[in-house]
Legacy VTK file of the C-alpha trace (Angstrom):
# vtk DataFile Version 3.0
C-alpha trace
ASCII
DATASET POLYDATA
POINTS 109 float
-31.322 -1.813 -12.138
-28.591 -0.017 -10.360
-25.882 -1.973 -12.220
-27.527 -1.098 -15.486
-27.637 2.649 -14.678
-24.061 2.435 -13.516
-22.910 0.616 -16.711
-24.695 3.192 -18.941
-22.971 6.010 -16.981
-19.605 4.191 -17.329
-16.700 6.678 -17.219
-17.161 10.158 -15.898
-15.108 11.529 -18.710
-12.966 10.418 -21.704
-10.359 8.832 -19.470
-11.083 5.224 -18.327
-11.781 4.532 -14.717
-13.406 1.467 -13.171
-15.228 2.901 -10.103
-18.523 2.087 -11.900
-17.806 -1.550 -11.339
-18.464 -1.303 -7.572
-21.666 -0.447 -5.779
-21.892 3.332 -5.324
-24.151 2.941 -2.297
-22.066 0.730 -0.072
-18.467 1.511 -1.096
-17.584 -1.983 0.223
-14.797 -2.604 -2.245
-12.838 0.483 -1.088
-13.418 -0.398 2.574
-12.215 -4.032 2.107
-9.329 -3.026 -0.007
-7.044 -1.794 2.797
-3.645 -2.083 1.127
-4.913 -3.929 -1.875
-4.923 -2.422 -5.406
-8.448 -1.133 -5.944
-7.993 -1.461 -9.820
-7.536 -5.264 -9.581
-10.033 -6.114 -6.766
-12.662 -8.664 -7.575
-15.962 -7.034 -8.532
-18.200 -7.549 -5.641
-21.338 -7.320 -7.977
-20.578 -10.824 -9.054
-23.736 -12.692 -9.860
-24.630 -15.088 -12.686
-27.329 -12.685 -13.843
-24.748 -9.841 -14.249
-22.115 -11.804 -16.128
-23.162 -10.519 -19.525
-23.145 -7.030 -18.269
-19.817 -7.198 -16.520
-17.826 -9.327 -19.067
-16.933 -6.515 -21.549
-16.010 -4.187 -18.759
-13.804 -6.759 -16.920
-12.101 -7.598 -20.236
-11.301 -3.818 -20.794
-10.141 -3.629 -17.216
-7.728 -6.461 -17.677
-6.330 -4.879 -20.792
-5.933 -1.476 -19.205
-4.262 -3.003 -16.100
-1.875 -4.773 -18.419
-1.044 -1.608 -20.242
-0.671 0.398 -16.961
1.867 -2.289 -15.670
3.812 -2.045 -18.897
3.877 1.639 -18.915
5.010 1.827 -15.233
7.768 -0.627 -16.076
8.974 1.527 -18.923
8.886 4.547 -16.667
10.785 2.788 -14.009
9.241 2.290 -10.540
12.228 4.142 -8.893
10.958 7.328 -10.559
7.947 7.268 -8.299
8.607 7.877 -4.660
4.943 7.032 -3.952
5.739 3.296 -4.551
8.571 3.309 -2.052
7.986 1.972 1.583
5.760 4.555 3.302
4.619 6.098 0.144
0.904 6.754 -0.656
0.905 4.001 -3.298
3.140 1.443 -1.527
2.216 -2.022 -2.929
-0.345 -0.570 -5.282
1.646 0.017 -8.504
-1.382 -0.419 -10.791
-3.452 2.227 -8.823
-0.555 4.540 -9.305
-0.274 3.990 -12.950
-3.988 4.491 -13.501
-3.681 7.767 -11.480
-0.608 9.058 -13.343
-1.369 7.812 -16.863
-4.533 8.492 -18.879
-6.050 5.601 -20.787
-8.749 6.110 -23.365
-11.213 3.896 -25.176
-10.496 3.570 -28.942
-12.918 2.485 -31.623
-11.932 -1.209 -31.188
-13.800 -1.468 -27.945
LINES 1 110
109 0 1 2 3 4 5 6 7 8 9 10 11 12 13 14 15 16 17 18 19 20 21 22 23 24 25 26 27 28 29 30 31 32 33 34 35 36 37 38 39 40 41 42 43 44 45 46 47 48 49 50 51 52 53 54 55 56 57 58 59 60 61 62 63 64 65 66 67 68 69 70 71 72 73 74 75 76 77 78 79 80 81 82 83 84 85 86 87 88 89 90 91 92 93 94 95 96 97 98 99 100 101 102 103 104 105 106 107 108
């Protein structure tokens, strides 16, 4: 039930985010992440009964992560001091790209 409500809520605005793929009550993904990229973590709501609900969202996430990496490459990682050692996004280029660039759903999805 919680996942269904979360999926219906989806994005908080027109820009895409993937926080709704993680349990809002426990926040376990964020706690486990440490230095890992939150945008590419395995969804911990992984259960056979949820596969149909999650599949379209995970496909969209894969597409957006690919676009984010490509856009960051075009911009040049050196342009972002946050990615350098000691920076707030060190080792988390995709998270930085999703923070800096806005991605929107088009009519194809």
